[in-house]
Steps between C-alpha positions, in 0.01 A plus 500: 500500500400331825144413598513773767602763244224382266238529778621849594483624142152359438370654824652832395326470162161443665540798732624720216215416263247564775621847593517598131139389463404713799701791363313506168165431667546797735444752221762726662837348406719786625323526835493123545868468407586778744318305770694183416833681524422681826359188664786288365745742659325482838492119486862447392683772694483312834674204334757738354563649845537152651761386249676836507550466875665161452674531164762742377414613147791586273507818288439275200192358671365849570559583135288207388234591759480856363501370144204269551309786666551718193424225247182401681386862518501501120338155490200585718433837339525354149278203592232730640512711185474187285182391681369855476513477120471128422310182586624236742505236225734719292717672761573203726613250233694762303686640801583156635582370151753773428655441841529125457643533150771746602598353840665172385686688226633744758583215741719335239664820376543679834503236775667222304224247567439204272175375349464144374312417180194359689492808722520720191207312346298550819573873499408519130171325576413750769578795272299342214202453732516863608491606136204272425308665783514825302300359205140630489224233519374586149820553304472754221664820386230701678528314831879518489483876452253530787714278721810714464339844474573609861865578424563664836409182688723290276794736534471520879464121520808440284714743700368340819627168366844652453504605865397145598803357320720770654398437860511121450866519400585771754334314788670169421831664593349726767369218721853362524599821681183574700267253680186453283252597772690826548562553131129478414426815700695703243263383226212673681675788675623658176162487323318612818714813524475573127123453481436688823666800337327453165155454658541735797188694393283189476506386863121536518462243220730264688288521816176468302626183332571345841151592621331362188712187443678407825528127424636554149748762614620282789529189281712677240719649770572153639533301178752721322778483763424130551545427128827689478640353823434145380671575168803650673542195724480280188775708339735411786479129420471484121586686178317816394463350151282229660307715748397783266342284225324261739334793677307555177268215600330792673368601157305172489374557853400855407304369201309256720431772758371729226258232378383382843505822703431767239282286275717568195450298185723204428594526130725249326818713501488541878458127561762417237747754635450382857556138392823583316625696802421208731682254273799730475508537878486122547787447255703773670432371851569136407824576316615728784431237768667230289805720452 
């Protein structure tokens, strides 16, 4: 992994953690996600039109474009449902953790990529940190039961993680057929169309949210396409098995944002999990650059 790729992935992680924080804080996950997808479509379509006028896309490329639109429609709807039923500190690490655990396995089995032993240790560290983040501050049978009681949130988060692994692998191949800044529009166009149909009777709520929280709505609309665009560019210059795990540094950033911005408590498991994730990311980044 080059220094440029590392910088792109870390910037994507920061943007991603921030819009997830805003999503949970909004109190209206479906409406806020709908806003992100519609705004992301409006922002990215001009770039898509520009590249389309100068690049001939093959049928295979159009297939990948359509595929990412469909996969991301599931991703955004599932993510919104996860935040509707679960806490940020549970949904975000679990969804990202499932994604990061499955992506390198799929990269090796499907794309024929190779992972060195140090890279594997870095990935394992990130996954271990994500699991540590799930431990309640006062560990006991009662607190464990309370932690995992909202089954709907856990299920939606886990399935969301599966879609993360799916689009990570799909997009690694897709960006070799379609320019990244055109390709990214599919990730918002598909969900925008799907959610516009699903929420067609809640347009009033959409407009009210913009009137009540214009800065938050605008920030989320800008940060989501920015995060995904940066990640796609990184995919064009390095392996998906390196990009996907390193993006999980966003979990650490999200933890810090939760403490500083939302005034959340800072129990031992959160600090410990964040530290393990950071160490795993450093090992992964160092071994990737050295390779």
